[in-house]
N, C-alpha and C positions, 0 to 999 in steps of 0.2 A: 480582199487586201484589208481591210476593218477588221474582219474577221482574226485575220493572221497575225495583226497588229496588236488585238486584245489578249489574243492569248501569249504574244511575246513578255507583252507589260507583265499578266498573272503571274508568270512563269518566274520576271527578274522580282515581283512580289514577296511572293513565295521562298523564293530562293536567299531573299534579304531577311523575312522573316525567321527562316532556319539559323541564320548566322547570327541573329538577335538571340535564339536561346543559347545556354551555356551547355558547353558539352564536357563530361566528367570521362576522362582517359584513363585507365589503370594497364601502365605501360608493362609493368613486372607484377608477378605473382610468385610465392614460394614453389618450390621444384615438387613439394609434395600435395599440392592442386592436382584432387582427382582431376582425370581427364573427364572432360563432358561436364563439369562443375557449374553450376547456375550460380554467380553472383548478384547480388541484391543492396542498393542502398537503403539504408534504416537509418531516419532523421527525425528531429522537430517538424521536419516537411511534409511526412507521411507518417507521424504519432508512433515513430519506432518501430513499425512493422518491420520483421525481418526477413521477409519474404514477400514484399508487396510486388505483385505481376507491372503494376506501373513503372516500378524502380528496378527493374531487372536489365542488368548490363549486358548489350551484345556482343558476342564473343567475335572476334576478328581472325582471319587466316593464320596473321602472325603471333598468334598466342596472344595481343593485347585484348582489353576490353573496353567498351564506351558505352555511355548512357548520355542521351540528350533528356536534360531536365524538362519535364512538362511546362508548357508556357504559364502555367499556372502559379508555379514557386516563383514569390516575389520577395524580397528582400533575404538576409543573411539567414543562414539555419545550420545547425549541428546537424552531424552524422558520422555515421562509421560503416563499413565492407562488411557483410556475411555471406556464408553462403546457403543462408536461408534459415538458420535459425543462432540464438544469441550463443547457443555451445559450439557455432563456429566462426564466432566473429574472430577480425583479425585482432592480431596483437604487432609486439613490435620485435625489434630484431632476437631479445630475452625472452621473447614471448610472457612479457609482461603487460598486462592491459594499457591501454594507449588514451590520453584524452581524447576526446571528440575533436575530429576533424572542423573545419568551419567553412562553409562555402557562401560566396558572394555572390549570385548569378551577376551575369554581365562583365566580371572582372576578369582578367588575363586574356584579354581577348575575346573571350567566348569557350576558351576552354582551358582545363585545370588537370593537370600530368599527377598522377598518383603512383606510387609504390606500395604494395601489402607485403608486409617483409614475414607473417608467420600468421598462421590459423591457430587458436587457442584449443582445436582439439588433434593438432598434427604435429605439434613438436614436441619431441622426447625432452627436449627441455621444461617444457610446463608438466610432465608428470613429475619430474623431479623437483621444482622448485613448489609443487603443491600439498603444503601440508593441511589438509582437510581438517579445519575447526569442528565437522560433525564427530571427529575421535575425541575432543576434551570432554571428559565426563560431565560437564555443565551444559552440553548441547546436545541432544539427541532428535533422532527422526521420529515421531510418533507412529508414523503411516508412508509408507512410497504411494500408497492408493487408499486414500482415508475418503469413504463413501462423501460426494456431494447429492442427494437425492433431489434438492431442487433444480438440479440443472443435467441431471441423470449423466455423471461424471465421478472421476476421482482425482486426488491433488496429494502430491506429497507436502506434508504438514511437519513442521520445525517446532523445537521446545527449547527455550532456553531456562536452566534452573539456577536460582540466585545462590551462589558459593556456602550459605549456610543451610541450604532445604535438605542435606541430610542431616546433618548435626542438630538441629533443629525440629524436631519430629510434630511438636504439637505447635508451632507457627504458621501462619496460614498469611498468604501473598497476593498484592494486586497484582491483575493483567491487563498487558498491553498485546493486541492483536494486529499483525502487519501485514501486509501486502506484498507480492514479489519477494517471497521468502528464499528464494534461490538466492538473492542479494544481500539477504540481511546479514548472515552468518562466516558465510563460506565463499573465499574468493575462487574456491575451485569450481564452484557451481553459478559463479554470477558474469554477467556480459560485460562489466564496466568496472569492475572491484566491488569490494562488501561495504555494508554500512560500520561494520566490526562492533555490533549492539553488544555481544557476549563482551569482548575486551573492555567497551567501556562500563557495563555496569558492576562488571568485578572489579575494575579499577575504583568506582565510586563507590563500592562497601570498602574495599580494605582500607581506603581513604579516610574514611566514616563518613562521609559525604552523602551516603544513602544508607539510615539505617532501618528502613522497611525492607528494601529488596523487591524485586518485583519479577512475575513470569513474563516470556515472552513468547507468543504462538503467531509464530509468521505460516502462511500458506503460499506453498509458488504461485506464480501466475500461469494462466492458462494457453503460453504460447499463441498460436493463431487467433485463440478465443479470449487473449487479456482485453482488450478493445471492447470488447462484445460482455464480456463481464465487469469491467469497472467503469461500466457508465448503465444507467436504469433510461437512459435517452438516446435515442440513436441520432447520431450523426450522419447525414445523406450521404456522405462522400467515405467514413470511416469506420462506418458500423455502429455498435452498442446495443444496447436495448436489456442486457441480459442481468443488469448489476443490482436489480430489484431481486431476483433469484438469488444472485449471489450473498446479499447481505440478509438476507432469508436465511441461508446455510449457515453463517457466520454466528447468527443471533439465535437460532433454533435449533441448529443440528450440531458443530464444534464447541460453542460456548459451554450447552448442557453437559456435553463429553467431558470438556475439561475440568468444569466444576466439579461432576463425578469422579473424578480419577486422579486430581491433583487436590494441593490444600490452598485454594484459592481465598481470598475474600471477594465473595461474588456479587455485594451490591453492586450497583452502577457508580457508587461515588468511588471505588476503586476500579473500577472497568475501562480502560482508553485503547482507543484504534487510532493507526496513525499508516501513512503511506503518502510518496510524492508522485509526482507527474499526475497520472491517471487513479491511482492510488491516494492522492489528496483530495481529488473529486469524489472518488466512491468514499472515503472516510466521512468529508461531510454530509453525504446525503446520508450514509448509514447511522451519524450520531442523530440527524434530523429525524428519521423515521423510528429510530429506536431511541426514545429518551431515556424508557425505563430502564435499558441496558448502557447507556456510554455516558459519561461523565467529562470524559478527557480525549481530545481531538487532536494529531498533530499534522499539518497539513505544511507538506514540503514541496515548492515547485509547482503548486496545483495546475492542474489543465481544465482550467474554468472555462477556457474556450471551446473544447469540447461540444458543450451543452447549455452556453451561458444563458440563453431566453428560458430552456426549461428549467434549469436551475435557480433563476431567480423568482421564478413562477411559483416554484415548490418551496422557494425561502418564503415571501414576502406573508402567509399566512401562517406561518409555524413559529411558536415561542420556544424556545430551548426552556427544559426545566432548570429552575435555580440550580446554583454551583455549576452549570456545564460551563468546563473552558475550552478556548480553540486557541492554538500556537500557529500563527503563519508566519514561514519564512520564504523569501524568495530573493535570488538576484536581482539587481535592477536591470541589466541587461539580456536577462534569458530570452525576452521575447517582447515585443510591441506591448501586448494586451495583457502579459501576467501580472505584471505588479499593479496594473489599473483596475484589471479583475478582481483580486486578490483583495486587494483595499475596498472595494463593493460590497464584496461577501463579510470581510471585517465589518465595514460601517452598519451592514443589515442588521447582524446578529447582536454588534454591540447594542444596539436602537432596543432589539428586542429583549437585553436584559443579560447577554451571556458574558463571561468572562473572555476577554481576548488579549492577547499578546500580539504583536507584529512587528519585524523586524525583516528590512532588505538590505541587506550586505551587499556593496558596490563590486565585490570580485566572486558574489556568486556565479555556480555554473550549473547547468542540469545536468548534472549528474552525480554520482554515488561520493565521491571522496568531497564533495560539499555538503551532502547531505550528512554525513559521518561526520561532520566539523560542527554540523548544527545540532545534531541530537543532544549531546549532552544537557546543553542549556534548554531546549525544548522540555527533555524528560524532567529536569528539576523542578521545570517551573509547573509542568502537570502535574507531577505525583509528589514533589516534598510537602508536607503538611504545613500551615502556616504557622508562626510561631505562636499567634493570637488563639488558634484552635486549640495548639497542645495546652495552651495554658487553661482552656475552658473545654475540657474535654467531654465533659457531660452533654456539650451542645454541638460536638463533632460530628463525622461522622461512624458509624455503629459497625466496628470491625467484627463481623459474623460470618459464616460461609453457610450456604443453602444448596440443595440440587436434588433433584429428582431420582429417587430407584425405581424407574419405570418398572420393571418387572413385578415388584411388591406394592406399587402403587403406594409409595411414601416418599413425604417431603423429609430430607434427613436436614437437621438444624444445628448449626454449629456456633455456641455463643463465646463470648469473649471471653478468656479466663478470666476468673474472680467475679465474673457476672452471672450467678446461680439460676435466675429465673427470670425468664420472658414472657413476651407474646407473641403469637403468628394470626395474622389476618390476610386472609385470600379474597382478593377482588374480581370484579369478573370485568368485564371490557363496558359493561355501564356504570362501572366504579359502583357496583353494588359486592358490600360482602357477606359471601357465602360459604364463608367456614372460617371459625375464630379459633384458637385453641391455646392456652397457656403449656410452655414446654421451658426443659430444662437445656443444660448444654448436651450434643446429641442426641436429641429427642427425634423422633419418626413420628408423624403427622399423616394420619392416614386421609389421601384423596383420593380414593376408589369410587367415591359419589360425584365427583364432579365429573362432567361430559368433557371431551375431548376438548381441546380450547386454549386460547391464549388468556393468562391471568396476570395480575400483579402479587405480588408478596411483598407485605409489610410487615419487617420483623422491628420490636417493641422491647427493648429495655432501659425501664425508666423512661427518661427524657429522650434517650437518643433513640433514631429510626432509621433502619436502612431499607432499600428498596429495591427489586429486582423484577424481571419478567419470568415467568412461569409458562414451559407449554408444554402441555398432555396431549399425547399423541391418540 
């Protein structure tokens, strides 16, 4: 009798525990939805994984789908429905990108009814509405399968060229490296809208607000590998741990290729890195690991929560190089921890001597339209030269370009026009000078005697000095 009573009480408790969890029910999906399609929830509750097994909907005989949220999900979160990838994310009735849905577990008597109007890849309207930015002359795909030897993979890489790149053949440009490249330029390849970087920068140039111009290099995310690649530290629930190799790829493989094939200002003073969410985390890490590569860091709605203890342990002993700038921006209500953690990182870097800008708009959301809106201010703060620096040009950064011609074992150096002579010094990892040579514009410095390894290159013209990383394989 007592055993039966215990079993009855336990069953009641379990039943009520189940009722306490929120159920999401998709009552209607598009007619074009493939038979047997797997539907997933991708949101801030699972770090926006588009095919997380723990967030897969169960299909019902009546054609509906349902998902009982894990009990671990607490508080409001943003999300979208996918068929397993961001290329198959839901859209609205006109096949336009939609705002993130918002769910607060416990609302609506424990059940939330949903309708999916369209899938990004299956609507005829999608093909007609989508005019690919990549067809415009100033945006190009460098490669659909650029090698990533550090990770044993390939990836699509995009390039934006300033509007005067072709008409000013002797001009050299700063560079900004970005993550989640499929969302940077082209609405057709994004999963929730594009940043519109090409339109923004072209407009700034046309308005005379950006006299220098900037190249933007954007690397697509790795899909199922995104969380692994965009954090050097592992999160016990979501993964991570390959970010170190990813930033090595950017600094040691991709940047040397860009400098050798495009007219860049290759010094750290002209090189930046930026990204949102996990991209904000990996941008911060990249700048700290490679201070001789990056001096400008755009951090949008950073996912510092993903590896907060490891990040702060990494931050504490490291002082950024002088003239390193970090721009932080996040909405105040994106999550409970985002702004406090962003402020803590900001304060740590400020105490270490970095230049920091910090803004928290009340209407900010964890989505592309917000980052698109905030990008112009971040870009101008990071890349526009200070008026005092312009007036005292001899004490500003040296606008030069240098790259390794690996086949001929030569370092090619381009000095600023009008500056006929300079000096190159190459330092090893012990900061010892292993090579020094006077150069002219376009000079080739023989580096064949240097063993494989990482070096720091210092280029000096009178009292101006530029520095950058040199990797010799």
